[in-house]
N, CA, C and O atoms as CSV, one atom per row, in Angstrom:
chain,resi,resn,atom,element,x,y,z
A,1,MET,N,N,16.569,-49.109,38.825
A,1,MET,CA,C,17.311,-49.966,37.895
A,1,MET,C,C,18.570,-49.236,37.420
A,1,MET,O,O,18.534,-48.031,37.169
A,2,PRO,N,N,19.649,-49.946,37.303
A,2,PRO,CA,C,20.877,-49.323,36.821
A,2,PRO,C,C,20.802,-48.960,35.337
A,2,PRO,O,O,20.091,-49.594,34.558
A,3,ARG,N,N,21.549,-47.930,34.975
A,3,ARG,CA,C,21.711,-47.576,33.566
A,3,ARG,C,C,22.896,-48.387,33.048
A,3,ARG,O,O,23.967,-48.400,33.655
A,4,VAL,N,N,22.688,-49.063,31.917
A,4,VAL,CA,C,23.674,-49.994,31.375
A,4,VAL,C,C,24.209,-49.484,30.047
A,4,VAL,O,O,23.447,-49.046,29.186
A,5,LEU,N,N,25.520,-49.544,29.890
A,5,LEU,CA,C,26.182,-49.250,28.617
A,5,LEU,C,C,26.583,-50.573,27.996
A,5,LEU,O,O,27.278,-51.374,28.621
A,6,ILE,N,N,26.144,-50.805,26.758
A,6,ILE,CA,C,26.532,-52.003,26.015
A,6,ILE,C,C,27.504,-51.569,24.933
A,6,ILE,O,O,27.180,-50.720,24.103
A,7,VAL,N,N,28.693,-52.150,24.942
A,7,VAL,CA,C,29.704,-51.833,23.934
A,7,VAL,C,C,29.952,-53.087,23.107
A,7,VAL,O,O,30.549,-54.055,23.578
A,8,ASP,N,N,29.483,-53.048,21.871
A,8,ASP,CA,C,29.633,-54.189,20.961
A,8,ASP,C,C,29.610,-53.649,19.542
A,8,ASP,O,O,28.714,-52.885,19.183
A,9,ASP,N,N,30.584,-54.039,18.735
A,9,ASP,CA,C,30.640,-53.542,17.358
A,9,ASP,C,C,29.614,-54.215,16.453
A,9,ASP,O,O,29.342,-53.728,15.355
A,10,GLU,N,N,29.046,-55.321,16.898
A,10,GLU,CA,C,28.007,-56.001,16.118
A,10,GLU,C,C,26.661,-55.361,16.461
A,10,GLU,O,O,26.103,-55.587,17.535
A,11,GLU,N,N,26.155,-54.559,15.524
A,11,GLU,CA,C,24.937,-53.783,15.762
A,11,GLU,C,C,23.749,-54.660,16.153
A,11,GLU,O,O,22.985,-54.298,17.048
A,12,ASN,N,N,23.583,-55.811,15.491
A,12,ASN,CA,C,22.458,-56.691,15.826
A,12,ASN,C,C,22.546,-57.209,17.260
A,12,ASN,O,O,21.535,-57.280,17.959
A,13,GLN,N,N,23.739,-57.566,17.694
A,13,GLN,CA,C,23.944,-58.017,19.081
A,13,GLN,C,C,23.567,-56.895,20.052
A,13,GLN,O,O,22.856,-57.108,21.034
A,14,ARG,N,N,24.069,-55.692,19.744
A,14,ARG,CA,C,23.828,-54.538,20.608
A,14,ARG,C,C,22.338,-54.209,20.696
A,14,ARG,O,O,21.813,-53.970,21.784
A,15,LYS,N,N,21.661,-54.200,19.547
A,15,LYS,CA,C,20.233,-53.876,19.520
A,15,LYS,C,C,19.398,-54.946,20.214
A,15,LYS,O,O,18.499,-54.620,20.988
A,16,THR,N,N,19.682,-56.202,19.949
A,16,THR,CA,C,18.926,-57.300,20.558
A,16,THR,C,C,19.061,-57.271,22.074
A,16,THR,O,O,18.068,-57.394,22.791
A,17,LEU,N,N,20.274,-57.110,22.557
A,17,LEU,CA,C,20.494,-57.054,23.994
A,17,LEU,C,C,19.838,-55.810,24.590
A,17,LEU,O,O,19.255,-55.879,25.672
A,18,SER,N,N,19.927,-54.687,23.904
A,18,SER,CA,C,19.301,-53.451,24.385
A,18,SER,C,C,17.799,-53.624,24.542
A,18,SER,O,O,17.227,-53.215,25.552
A,19,ILE,N,N,17.163,-54.223,23.556
A,19,ILE,CA,C,15.712,-54.454,23.616
A,19,ILE,C,C,15.372,-55.366,24.793
A,19,ILE,O,O,14.451,-55.080,25.558
A,20,GLY,N,N,16.112,-56.458,24.935
A,20,GLY,CA,C,15.863,-57.396,26.030
A,20,GLY,C,C,16.015,-56.743,27.390
A,20,GLY,O,O,15.187,-56.956,28.276
A,21,LEU,N,N,17.060,-55.953,27.567
A,21,LEU,CA,C,17.287,-55.303,28.853
A,21,LEU,C,C,16.255,-54.217,29.120
A,21,LEU,O,O,15.837,-54.025,30.262
A,22,ARG,N,N,15.843,-53.507,28.080
A,22,ARG,CA,C,14.785,-52.495,28.261
A,22,ARG,C,C,13.483,-53.158,28.710
A,22,ARG,O,O,12.774,-52.627,29.565
A,23,LEU,N,N,13.176,-54.314,28.135
A,23,LEU,CA,C,11.976,-55.042,28.553
A,23,LEU,C,C,12.064,-55.492,30.006
A,23,LEU,O,O,11.041,-55.673,30.666
A,24,GLU,N,N,13.281,-55.671,30.502
A,24,GLU,CA,C,13.502,-56.036,31.904
A,24,GLU,C,C,13.483,-54.796,32.812
A,24,GLU,O,O,13.565,-54.920,34.034
A,25,GLY,N,N,13.375,-53.600,32.213
A,25,GLY,CA,C,13.282,-52.370,32.994
A,25,GLY,C,C,14.548,-51.538,33.076
A,25,GLY,O,O,14.566,-50.518,33.765
A,26,PHE,N,N,15.607,-51.947,32.390
A,26,PHE,CA,C,16.855,-51.196,32.425
A,26,PHE,C,C,16.810,-50.016,31.465
A,26,PHE,O,O,16.115,-50.054,30.449
A,27,GLU,N,N,17.549,-48.979,31.793
A,27,GLU,CA,C,17.813,-47.897,30.856
A,27,GLU,C,C,19.126,-48.280,30.172
A,27,GLU,O,O,20.112,-48.582,30.845
A,28,VAL,N,N,19.140,-48.269,28.840
A,28,VAL,CA,C,20.290,-48.782,28.104
A,28,VAL,C,C,20.797,-47.754,27.099
A,28,VAL,O,O,20.011,-47.098,26.415
A,29,VAL,N,N,22.116,-47.623,27.020
A,29,VAL,CA,C,22.769,-46.861,25.962
A,29,VAL,C,C,23.756,-47.799,25.294
A,29,VAL,O,O,24.277,-48.713,25.932
A,30,GLY,N,N,24.015,-47.578,24.014
A,30,GLY,CA,C,24.899,-48.475,23.282
A,30,GLY,C,C,25.998,-47.732,22.550
A,30,GLY,O,O,25.843,-46.573,22.166
A,31,ALA,N,N,27.110,-48.422,22.365
A,31,ALA,CA,C,28.246,-47.888,21.628
A,31,ALA,C,C,28.828,-49.001,20.763
A,31,ALA,O,O,28.861,-50.163,21.168
A,32,GLY,N,N,29.286,-48.634,19.572
A,32,GLY,CA,C,29.849,-49.603,18.646
A,32,GLY,C,C,31.362,-49.698,18.677
A,32,GLY,O,O,31.950,-50.516,17.969
A,33,SER,N,N,32.008,-48.856,19.507
A,33,SER,CA,C,33.471,-48.880,19.599
A,33,SER,C,C,33.901,-48.372,20.965
A,33,SER,O,O,33.110,-47.788,21.706
A,34,GLY,N,N,35.156,-48.602,21.280
A,34,GLY,CA,C,35.698,-48.118,22.549
A,34,GLY,C,C,35.711,-46.606,22.615
A,34,GLY,O,O,35.407,-46.021,23.655
A,35,GLU,N,N,36.059,-45.979,21.521
A,35,GLU,CA,C,36.114,-44.521,21.481
A,35,GLU,C,C,34.723,-43.921,21.713
A,35,GLU,O,O,34.572,-42.953,22.460
A,36,GLU,N,N,33.713,-44.505,21.067
A,36,GLU,CA,C,32.342,-44.033,21.244
A,36,GLU,C,C,31.883,-44.260,22.690
A,36,GLU,O,O,31.184,-43.420,23.256
A,37,ALA,N,N,32.267,-45.372,23.276
A,37,ALA,CA,C,31.906,-45.671,24.660
A,37,ALA,C,C,32.482,-44.624,25.611
A,37,ALA,O,O,31.782,-44.155,26.508
A,38,LEU,N,N,33.739,-44.257,25.425
A,38,LEU,CA,C,34.361,-43.254,26.293
A,38,LEU,C,C,33.676,-41.900,26.145
A,38,LEU,O,O,33.511,-41.183,27.132
A,39,ARG,N,N,33.273,-41.539,24.923
A,39,ARG,CA,C,32.533,-40.284,24.718
A,39,ARG,C,C,31.196,-40.317,25.466
A,39,ARG,O,O,30.824,-39.350,26.131
A,40,LEU,N,N,30.480,-41.442,25.350
A,40,LEU,CA,C,29.193,-41.574,26.044
A,40,LEU,C,C,29.366,-41.508,27.559
A,40,LEU,O,O,28.579,-40.859,28.248
A,41,LEU,N,N,30.371,-42.164,28.065
A,41,LEU,CA,C,30.611,-42.159,29.512
A,41,LEU,C,C,30.928,-40.763,30.029
A,41,LEU,O,O,30.582,-40.431,31.163
A,42,ALA,N,N,31.579,-39.946,29.218
A,42,ALA,CA,C,31.885,-38.566,29.609
A,42,ALA,C,C,30.613,-37.712,29.639
A,42,ALA,O,O,30.545,-36.712,30.352
A,43,GLU,N,N,29.602,-38.121,28.852
A,43,GLU,CA,C,28.363,-37.345,28.740
A,43,GLU,C,C,27.247,-37.849,29.639
A,43,GLU,O,O,26.432,-37.055,30.106
A,44,LYS,N,N,27.191,-39.158,29.893
A,44,LYS,CA,C,26.068,-39.764,30.606
A,44,LYS,C,C,26.541,-40.560,31.804
A,44,LYS,O,O,27.610,-41.171,31.793
A,45,SER,N,N,25.721,-40.535,32.829
A,45,SER,CA,C,26.003,-41.339,34.004
A,45,SER,C,C,25.574,-42.782,33.722
A,45,SER,O,O,24.442,-43.029,33.305
A,46,VAL,N,N,26.477,-43.720,33.952
A,46,VAL,CA,C,26.218,-45.139,33.714
A,46,VAL,C,C,26.652,-45.916,34.952
A,46,VAL,O,O,27.689,-45.625,35.548
A,47,ASP,N,N,25.852,-46.904,35.330
A,47,ASP,CA,C,26.180,-47.720,36.502
A,47,ASP,C,C,27.001,-48.949,36.146
A,47,ASP,O,O,27.912,-49.337,36.878
A,48,VAL,N,N,26.664,-49.563,35.000
A,48,VAL,CA,C,27.287,-50.821,34.588
A,48,VAL,C,C,27.620,-50.746,33.101
A,48,VAL,O,O,26.836,-50.226,32.307
A,49,ALA,N,N,28.778,-51.264,32.736
A,49,ALA,CA,C,29.163,-51.357,31.329
A,49,ALA,C,C,29.455,-52.812,30.987
A,49,ALA,O,O,30.135,-53.521,31.729
A,50,MET,N,N,28.917,-53.241,29.831
A,50,MET,CA,C,29.223,-54.572,29.297
A,50,MET,C,C,30.059,-54.348,28.051
A,50,MET,O,O,29.595,-53.730,27.094
A,51,VAL,N,N,31.271,-54.839,28.056
A,51,VAL,CA,C,32.226,-54.557,26.983
A,51,VAL,C,C,32.590,-55.842,26.257
A,51,VAL,O,O,33.061,-56.801,26.869
A,52,ASP,N,N,32.366,-55.856,24.943
A,52,ASP,CA,C,32.766,-56.998,24.129
A,52,ASP,C,C,34.285,-57.052,24.058
A,52,ASP,O,O,34.941,-56.023,23.898
A,53,LEU,N,N,34.831,-58.225,24.174
A,53,LEU,CA,C,36.278,-58.415,24.134
A,53,LEU,C,C,36.877,-58.020,22.787
A,53,LEU,O,O,37.928,-57.382,22.731
A,54,MET,N,N,36.202,-58.404,21.701
A,54,MET,CA,C,36.749,-58.202,20.356
A,54,MET,C,C,36.131,-56.957,19.711
A,54,MET,O,O,35.124,-57.047,19.009
A,55,LEU,N,N,36.740,-55.807,19.954
A,55,LEU,CA,C,36.294,-54.556,19.358
A,55,LEU,C,C,37.310,-54.088,18.325
A,55,LEU,O,O,38.504,-54.347,18.475
A,56,PRO,N,N,36.858,-53.408,17.284
A,56,PRO,CA,C,37.808,-52.844,16.324
A,56,PRO,C,C,38.512,-51.637,16.950
A,56,PRO,O,O,37.929,-50.947,17.785
A,57,GLY,N,N,39.728,-51.386,16.561
A,57,GLY,CA,C,40.457,-50.257,17.145
A,57,GLY,C,C,40.896,-50.608,18.549
A,57,GLY,O,O,41.678,-51.537,18.750
A,58,MET,N,N,40.395,-49.865,19.519
A,58,MET,CA,C,40.708,-50.124,20.921
A,58,MET,C,C,40.104,-51.465,21.332
A,58,MET,O,O,38.907,-51.685,21.143
A,59,SER,N,N,40.910,-52.357,21.886
A,59,SER,CA,C,40.400,-53.679,22.287
A,59,SER,C,C,39.485,-53.552,23.494
A,59,SER,O,O,39.504,-52.541,24.195
A,60,GLY,N,N,38.691,-54.576,23.729
A,60,GLY,CA,C,37.826,-54.604,24.893
A,60,GLY,C,C,38.613,-54.529,26.191
A,60,GLY,O,O,38.194,-53.854,27.131
A,61,LEU,N,N,39.753,-55.219,26.253
A,61,LEU,CA,C,40.586,-55.173,27.463
A,61,LEU,C,C,41.097,-53.764,27.717
A,61,LEU,O,O,41.067,-53.283,28.849
A,62,ASP,N,N,41.570,-53.096,26.657
A,62,ASP,CA,C,42.057,-51.724,26.815
A,62,ASP,C,C,40.934,-50.794,27.251
A,62,ASP,O,O,41.141,-49.907,28.078
A,63,LEU,N,N,39.734,-51.000,26.688
A,63,LEU,CA,C,38.598,-50.164,27.068
A,63,LEU,C,C,38.241,-50.381,28.539
A,63,LEU,O,O,37.999,-49.415,29.263
A,64,VAL,N,N,38.206,-51.622,28.983
A,64,VAL,CA,C,37.897,-51.895,30.388
A,64,VAL,C,C,38.907,-51.189,31.290
A,64,VAL,O,O,38.524,-50.577,32.287
A,65,ARG,N,N,40.178,-51.267,30.953
A,65,ARG,CA,C,41.214,-50.594,31.747
A,65,ARG,C,C,40.967,-49.081,31.800
A,65,ARG,O,O,41.084,-48.461,32.857
A,66,GLN,N,N,40.624,-48.500,30.652
A,66,GLN,CA,C,40.375,-47.045,30.596
A,66,GLN,C,C,39.155,-46.673,31.429
A,66,GLN,O,O,39.183,-45.690,32.170
A,67,ILE,N,N,38.085,-47.454,31.310
A,67,ILE,CA,C,36.880,-47.164,32.083
A,67,ILE,C,C,37.194,-47.232,33.573
A,67,ILE,O,O,36.795,-46.348,34.331
A,68,ARG,N,N,37.900,-48.270,33.998
A,68,ARG,CA,C,38.231,-48.420,35.421
A,68,ARG,C,C,39.062,-47.235,35.912
A,68,ARG,O,O,38.896,-46.787,37.046
A,69,ARG,N,N,39.952,-46.729,35.063
A,69,ARG,CA,C,40.816,-45.605,35.453
A,69,ARG,C,C,40.042,-44.288,35.454
A,69,ARG,O,O,40.161,-43.495,36.388
A,70,MET,N,N,39.247,-44.056,34.405
A,70,MET,CA,C,38.572,-42.767,34.224
A,70,MET,C,C,37.217,-42.677,34.933
A,70,MET,O,O,36.799,-41.591,35.335
A,71,PHE,N,N,36.539,-43.797,35.086
A,71,PHE,CA,C,35.194,-43.839,35.671
A,71,PHE,C,C,35.138,-44.963,36.711
A,71,PHE,O,O,34.470,-45.973,36.491
A,72,PRO,N,N,35.824,-44.798,37.826
A,72,PRO,CA,C,35.965,-45.900,38.789
A,72,PRO,C,C,34.657,-46.381,39.413
A,72,PRO,O,O,34.619,-47.483,39.960
A,73,ASN,N,N,33.591,-45.596,39.350
A,73,ASN,CA,C,32.318,-46.018,39.936
A,73,ASN,C,C,31.492,-46.895,39.003
A,73,ASN,O,O,30.450,-47.413,39.404
A,74,VAL,N,N,31.941,-47.065,37.770
A,74,VAL,CA,C,31.218,-47.901,36.812
A,74,VAL,C,C,31.677,-49.345,36.978
A,74,VAL,O,O,32.869,-49.642,36.905
A,75,ARG,N,N,30.719,-50.235,37.203
A,75,ARG,CA,C,31.015,-51.675,37.284
A,75,ARG,C,C,31.104,-52.192,35.853
A,75,ARG,O,O,30.181,-51.984,35.065
A,76,VAL,N,N,32.201,-52.862,35.509
A,76,VAL,CA,C,32.446,-53.280,34.128
A,76,VAL,C,C,32.530,-54.800,34.025
A,76,VAL,O,O,33.201,-55.460,34.819
A,77,TYR,N,N,31.826,-55.339,33.022
A,77,TYR,CA,C,31.881,-56.768,32.718
A,77,TYR,C,C,32.413,-56.940,31.306
A,77,TYR,O,O,32.034,-56.203,30.396
A,78,LEU,N,N,33.272,-57.893,31.131
A,78,LEU,CA,C,33.800,-58.242,29.825
A,78,LEU,C,C,32.934,-59.352,29.245
A,78,LEU,O,O,32.598,-60.306,29.947
A,79,ALA,N,N,32.569,-59.235,27.964
A,79,ALA,CA,C,31.712,-60.228,27.314
A,79,ALA,C,C,32.390,-60.760,26.064
A,79,ALA,O,O,33.103,-60.033,25.372
A,80,SER,N,N,32.158,-62.049,25.777
A,80,SER,CA,C,32.738,-62.643,24.581
A,80,SER,C,C,32.096,-63.990,24.281
A,80,SER,O,O,31.601,-64.675,25.176
A,81,ALA,N,N,32.115,-64.351,23.006
A,81,ALA,CA,C,31.684,-65.682,22.601
A,81,ALA,C,C,32.800,-66.695,22.905
A,81,ALA,O,O,32.560,-67.901,22.947
A,82,TYR,N,N,34.018,-66.186,23.116
A,82,TYR,CA,C,35.148,-67.045,23.469
A,82,TYR,C,C,35.231,-67.140,24.981
A,82,TYR,O,O,35.182,-66.120,25.669
A,83,HIS,N,N,35.355,-68.350,25.505
A,83,HIS,CA,C,35.445,-68.529,26.948
A,83,HIS,C,C,36.815,-68.073,27.443
A,83,HIS,O,O,37.843,-68.378,26.839
A,84,LEU,N,N,36.806,-67.346,28.542
A,84,LEU,CA,C,38.048,-66.952,29.196
A,84,LEU,C,C,38.067,-67.576,30.581
A,84,LEU,O,O,37.103,-67.457,31.337
A,85,SER,N,N,39.150,-68.232,30.905
A,85,SER,CA,C,39.274,-68.827,32.231
A,85,SER,C,C,39.599,-67.734,33.250
A,85,SER,O,O,40.005,-66.632,32.883
A,86,SER,N,N,39.419,-68.048,34.517
A,86,SER,CA,C,39.740,-67.075,35.557
A,86,SER,C,C,41.227,-66.730,35.519
A,86,SER,O,O,41.617,-65.598,35.805
A,87,ARG,N,N,42.041,-67.701,35.168
A,87,ARG,CA,C,43.490,-67.456,35.062
A,87,ARG,C,C,43.803,-66.464,33.944
A,87,ARG,O,O,44.644,-65.583,34.118
A,88,GLN,N,N,43.136,-66.598,32.801
A,88,GLN,CA,C,43.339,-65.667,31.694
A,88,GLN,C,C,42.894,-64.255,32.089
A,88,GLN,O,O,43.553,-63.273,31.746
A,89,MET,N,N,41.776,-64.160,32.809
A,89,MET,CA,C,41.306,-62.848,33.247
A,89,MET,C,C,42.281,-62.218,34.239
A,89,MET,O,O,42.515,-61.010,34.199
A,90,GLU,N,N,42.849,-63.033,35.128
A,90,GLU,CA,C,43.847,-62.522,36.073
A,90,GLU,C,C,45.059,-61.976,35.326
A,90,GLU,O,O,45.574,-60.909,35.658
A,91,ARG,N,N,45.504,-62.707,34.329
A,91,ARG,CA,C,46.661,-62.264,33.555
A,91,ARG,C,C,46.363,-60.992,32.772
A,91,ARG,O,O,47.252,-60.167,32.563
A,92,ALA,N,N,45.119,-60.831,32.340
A,92,ALA,CA,C,44.735,-59.631,31.598
A,92,ALA,C,C,44.774,-58.403,32.508
A,92,ALA,O,O,44.986,-57.288,32.030
A,93,ASP,N,N,44.571,-58.597,33.812
A,93,ASP,CA,C,44.632,-57.530,34.794
A,93,ASP,C,C,43.891,-56.281,34.320
A,93,ASP,O,O,44.439,-55.178,34.323
A,94,CYS,N,N,42.633,-56.475,33.914
A,94,CYS,CA,C,41.879,-55.359,33.330
A,94,CYS,C,C,40.950,-54.682,34.321
A,94,CYS,O,O,40.468,-53.582,34.052
A,95,GLY,N,N,40.685,-55.310,35.463
A,95,GLY,CA,C,39.811,-54.695,36.453
A,95,GLY,C,C,38.336,-54.959,36.233
A,95,GLY,O,O,37.498,-54.328,36.877
A,96,ALA,N,N,37.996,-55.879,35.337
A,96,ALA,CA,C,36.586,-56.208,35.100
A,96,ALA,C,C,36.004,-56.902,36.328
A,96,ALA,O,O,36.697,-57.650,37.017
A,97,ALA,N,N,34.721,-56.644,36.594
A,97,ALA,CA,C,34.036,-57.274,37.728
A,97,ALA,C,C,33.708,-58.726,37.437
A,97,ALA,O,O,33.469,-59.506,38.359
A,98,GLY,N,N,33.695,-59.101,36.148
A,98,GLY,CA,C,33.373,-60.466,35.789
A,98,GLY,C,C,33.355,-60.665,34.295
A,98,GLY,O,O,33.602,-59.739,33.522
A,99,PHE,N,N,33.060,-61.879,33.903
A,99,PHE,CA,C,33.014,-62.264,32.494
A,99,PHE,C,C,31.616,-62.783,32.190
A,99,PHE,O,O,31.065,-63.584,32.946
A,100,ILE,N,N,31.039,-62.319,31.071
A,100,ILE,CA,C,29.713,-62.756,30.652
A,100,ILE,C,C,29.848,-63.445,29.292
A,100,ILE,O,O,30.252,-62.806,28.320
A,101,PRO,N,N,29.519,-64.734,29.209
A,101,PRO,CA,C,29.622,-65.443,27.928
A,101,PRO,C,C,28.464,-65.090,26.991
A,101,PRO,O,O,27.335,-64.862,27.425
A,102,LYS,N,N,28.780,-65.053,25.703
A,102,LYS,CA,C,27.742,-64.902,24.679
A,102,LYS,C,C,27.364,-66.287,24.203
A,102,LYS,O,O,28.237,-67.155,24.196
A,103,PRO,N,N,26.149,-66.562,23.808
A,103,PRO,CA,C,25.015,-65.638,23.797
A,103,PRO,C,C,24.580,-65.336,25.219
A,103,PRO,O,O,24.750,-66.154,26.123
A,104,TYR,N,N,24.018,-64.153,25.403
A,104,TYR,CA,C,23.656,-63.674,26.718
A,104,TYR,C,C,22.442,-64.400,27.289
A,104,TYR,O,O,21.387,-64.409,26.655
A,105,PRO,N,N,22.560,-65.000,28.449
A,105,PRO,CA,C,21.386,-65.581,29.128
A,105,PRO,C,C,20.643,-64.431,29.821
A,105,PRO,O,O,21.042,-64.013,30.908
A,106,LEU,N,N,19.579,-63.918,29.214
A,106,LEU,CA,C,18.947,-62.672,29.636
A,106,LEU,C,C,18.505,-62.665,31.100
A,106,LEU,O,O,18.760,-61.689,31.807
A,107,ALA,N,N,17.862,-63.705,31.562
A,107,ALA,CA,C,17.385,-63.719,32.957
A,107,ALA,C,C,18.568,-63.638,33.934
A,107,ALA,O,O,18.533,-62.888,34.910
A,108,GLU,N,N,19.595,-64.412,33.656
A,108,GLU,CA,C,20.791,-64.407,34.491
A,108,GLU,C,C,21.488,-63.054,34.430
A,108,GLU,O,O,21.929,-62.518,35.447
A,109,LEU,N,N,21.578,-62.512,33.218
A,109,LEU,CA,C,22.221,-61.224,33.005
A,109,LEU,C,C,21.478,-60.124,33.760
A,109,LEU,O,O,22.104,-59.257,34.369
A,110,SER,N,N,20.168,-60.155,33.722
A,110,SER,CA,C,19.350,-59.166,34.418
A,110,SER,C,C,19.641,-59.192,35.917
A,110,SER,O,O,19.807,-58.140,36.535
A,111,ARG,N,N,19.703,-60.378,36.499
A,111,ARG,CA,C,20.008,-60.499,37.929
A,111,ARG,C,C,21.408,-59.961,38.243
A,111,ARG,O,O,21.606,-59.268,39.242
A,112,LEU,N,N,22.354,-60.281,37.396
A,112,LEU,CA,C,23.733,-59.839,37.597
A,112,LEU,C,C,23.828,-58.312,37.542
A,112,LEU,O,O,24.496,-57.703,38.377
A,113,LEU,N,N,23.167,-57.697,36.566
A,113,LEU,CA,C,23.247,-56.248,36.398
A,113,LEU,C,C,22.515,-55.497,37.508
A,113,LEU,O,O,22.883,-54.369,37.834
A,114,GLN,N,N,21.487,-56.107,38.088
A,114,GLN,CA,C,20.748,-55.475,39.174
A,114,GLN,C,C,21.481,-55.560,40.506
A,114,GLN,O,O,21.234,-54.757,41.406
A,115,ALA,N,N,22.377,-56.523,40.633
A,115,ALA,CA,C,23.097,-56.724,41.895
A,115,ALA,C,C,23.964,-55.510,42.200
A,115,ALA,O,O,24.540,-54.897,41.301
A,116,LYS,N,N,24.047,-55.177,43.475
A,116,LYS,CA,C,24.888,-54.051,43.895
A,116,LYS,C,C,26.369,-54.392,43.795
A,116,LYS,O,O,27.206,-53.519,43.569
A,117,THR,N,N,26.680,-55.678,43.967
A,117,THR,CA,C,28.069,-56.141,43.856
A,117,THR,C,C,28.052,-57.373,42.971
A,117,THR,O,O,27.023,-58.041,42.865
A,118,PRO,N,N,29.182,-57.690,42.328
A,118,PRO,CA,C,29.238,-58.885,41.473
A,118,PRO,C,C,28.918,-60.139,42.278
A,118,PRO,O,O,29.275,-60.254,43.450
A,119,THR,N,N,28.240,-61.073,41.621
A,119,THR,CA,C,27.938,-62.343,42.266
A,119,THR,C,C,29.202,-63.177,42.386
A,119,THR,O,O,30.195,-62.909,41.711
A,120,ALA,N,N,29.165,-64.178,43.238
A,120,ALA,CA,C,30.314,-65.064,43.409
A,120,ALA,C,C,30.647,-65.739,42.081
A,120,ALA,O,O,31.821,-65.919,41.758
A,121,ALA,N,N,29.624,-66.115,41.306
A,121,ALA,CA,C,29.873,-66.777,40.019
A,121,ALA,C,C,30.580,-65.833,39.057
A,121,ALA,O,O,31.496,-66.246,38.346
A,122,ALA,N,N,30.168,-64.578,39.028
A,122,ALA,CA,C,30.812,-63.608,38.126
A,122,ALA,C,C,32.241,-63.348,38.577
A,122,ALA,O,O,33.142,-63.242,37.746
A,123,GLN,N,N,32.458,-63.245,39.887
A,123,GLN,CA,C,33.812,-63.017,40.362
A,123,GLN,C,C,34.705,-64.216,40.064
A,123,GLN,O,O,35.873,-64.056,39.713
A,124,ALA,N,N,34.156,-65.402,40.205
A,124,ALA,CA,C,34.941,-66.608,39.928
A,124,ALA,C,C,35.292,-66.683,38.455
A,124,ALA,O,O,36.364,-67.168,38.091
A,125,ALA,N,N,34.383,-66.200,37.595
A,125,ALA,CA,C,34.630,-66.247,36.165
A,125,ALA,C,C,35.646,-65.213,35.738
A,125,ALA,O,O,36.192,-65.302,34.639
A,126,CYS,N,N,35.907,-64.253,36.569
A,126,CYS,CA,C,36.849,-63.204,36.202
A,126,CYS,C,C,38.167,-63.485,36.847
A,126,CYS,O,O,39.116,-62.721,36.670
């Protein structure tokens, strides 16, 4: 199972998702900010990162760009309660593998995170 980094400033969201993913068999680490996420990535090996779009300080888009530049082997998904069209994601040019809408559909999310490559639906959403 891949090790997943969840980056969300809302502690309840982060904890709830962490518990759900752990029950699905994932190893999960969490960060409440972009800066904390970059520190964790420098210390721990992570396969997939889920980054909330609306983070305090460093934005989710900026964090995704930094992760892609500094840790190119990490597959990154952008998450938000706000829908982003594929056109908006293209314009953001952040390098995310896909977009995950909140609230998280756990079964679907589990399949997506286990996949070796992004699904067609995730790529289309990005």
